[in-house]
VEXDREN-2710 file (C-alpha; in Angstrom, 1 decimal):
% VEXDREN-2710
k/r/px/py/pz
1/UNK/-4.2/-8.6/10.4
2/UNK/-2.8/-11.9/11.9
3/UNK/-3.8/-13.8/8.7
4/UNK/-2.3/-11.0/6.6
5/UNK/1.1/-11.3/8.3
6/UNK/1.2/-15.0/7.9
7/UNK/0.0/-14.9/4.3
8/UNK/2.5/-12.2/3.3
9/UNK/5.4/-14.1/5.0
10/UNK/4.5/-17.5/3.5
11/UNK/3.9/-16.0/0.0
12/UNK/7.5/-14.8/0.0
13/UNK/8.6/-18.2/1.5
14/UNK/10.0/-16.5/4.5
15/UNK/10.4/-17.9/8.0
16/UNK/9.4/-16.3/11.2
17/UNK/13.2/-15.8/11.8
18/UNK/13.5/-14.1/8.5
19/UNK/10.8/-11.6/9.4
20/UNK/12.3/-11.1/12.9
21/UNK/15.6/-10.3/11.2
22/UNK/13.9/-7.8/8.9
23/UNK/12.4/-6.0/11.9
24/UNK/15.5/-6.4/14.1
25/UNK/13.6/-8.2/16.8
26/UNK/13.6/-11.6/18.5
27/UNK/12.0/-14.5/16.7
28/UNK/9.7/-15.0/19.7
29/UNK/8.5/-11.4/19.5
30/UNK/7.6/-11.7/15.8
31/UNK/5.9/-15.1/16.5
32/UNK/3.8/-13.3/19.1
33/UNK/2.6/-10.9/16.4
34/UNK/1.4/-13.7/14.2
35/UNK/-0.2/-15.6/17.1
36/UNK/-2.0/-12.5/18.3
37/UNK/-0.4/-12.6/21.7
38/UNK/1.1/-9.2/21.0
39/UNK/0.2/-6.3/18.8
40/UNK/3.0/-5.0/16.6
41/UNK/4.0/-1.4/17.4
42/UNK/3.5/1.2/14.8
43/UNK/7.2/1.3/13.8
44/UNK/7.1/-2.5/13.2
45/UNK/4.0/-2.2/11.1
46/UNK/5.6/0.5/9.0
47/UNK/8.7/-1.7/8.4
48/UNK/6.5/-4.7/7.5
49/UNK/4.5/-2.6/5.0
50/UNK/7.6/-1.1/3.5
51/UNK/9.2/-4.5/3.2
52/UNK/6.3/-6.0/1.4
53/UNK/5.7/-2.7/-0.6
54/UNK/2.1/-2.3/0.6
55/UNK/0.3/0.4/2.4
56/UNK/-0.4/0.3/6.1
57/UNK/-4.1/0.2/5.3
58/UNK/-3.6/-2.9/3.2
59/UNK/-1.6/-4.5/6.0
60/UNK/-4.3/-4.0/8.5
61/UNK/-7.1/-4.8/6.1
62/UNK/-8.4/-1.2/5.9
63/UNK/-8.5/-0.7/2.2
64/UNK/-11.4/1.6/1.4
65/UNK/-12.8/1.8/-2.1
66/UNK/-13.7/5.3/-3.0
67/UNK/-14.5/7.2/-6.2
68/UNK/-11.8/9.4/-7.5
69/UNK/-13.1/12.2/-9.7
70/UNK/-10.2/13.0/-12.1
71/UNK/-12.1/15.9/-13.6
72/UNK/-12.2/17.6/-10.2
73/UNK/-8.7/16.7/-9.2
74/UNK/-5.8/19.1/-9.0
75/UNK/-2.3/17.8/-9.4
76/UNK/-1.1/19.8/-6.4
77/UNK/-3.5/17.7/-4.2
78/UNK/-2.4/14.3/-5.4
79/UNK/0.5/12.5/-7.0
80/UNK/-0.6/10.7/-10.1
81/UNK/2.5/8.9/-11.6
82/UNK/3.3/7.3/-14.9
83/UNK/6.7/5.7/-15.1
84/UNK/7.5/7.1/-11.7
85/UNK/7.1/10.7/-13.0
86/UNK/4.3/13.0/-11.7
87/UNK/1.7/14.0/-14.2
88/UNK/1.5/17.7/-14.9
89/UNK/-1.8/19.6/-14.8
90/UNK/-1.8/19.7/-18.6
91/UNK/-1.2/16.0/-18.9
92/UNK/-4.1/15.3/-16.6
93/UNK/-6.4/17.6/-18.7
94/UNK/-5.3/15.7/-21.8
95/UNK/-6.1/12.4/-20.3
96/UNK/-9.6/13.6/-19.2
97/UNK/-10.2/15.1/-22.7
98/UNK/-9.2/11.8/-24.3
99/UNK/-11.5/9.8/-22.2
100/UNK/-14.4/12.2/-22.9
101/UNK/-13.8/11.9/-26.6
102/UNK/-13.8/8.1/-26.4
103/UNK/-17.1/8.2/-24.5
104/UNK/-18.6/10.7/-26.9
105/UNK/-19.0/13.3/-24.2
106/UNK/-18.7/17.1/-24.6
END
């Protein structure tokens, strides 16, 4: 995670002070996160993830690849979005039907 913090900050051309300001903490405290001397508390991790618009799993290098079975998915269980609007159950069925037709499946 240390490398991730440094990489994210440098990618946005931010200083350690900038990140400390985002979190509302002292520069030395944030520097200790990047050096590994201190572990950021959960609330700081959430603020960092939100600031960079990434998930906590991504921030702490815990992205897990997994298969998602659209044909077994129910829209009440998951939020699938297009243009920031949730797909309806009927839209999901239409997407699945379209893909099956493209693949030549029944």
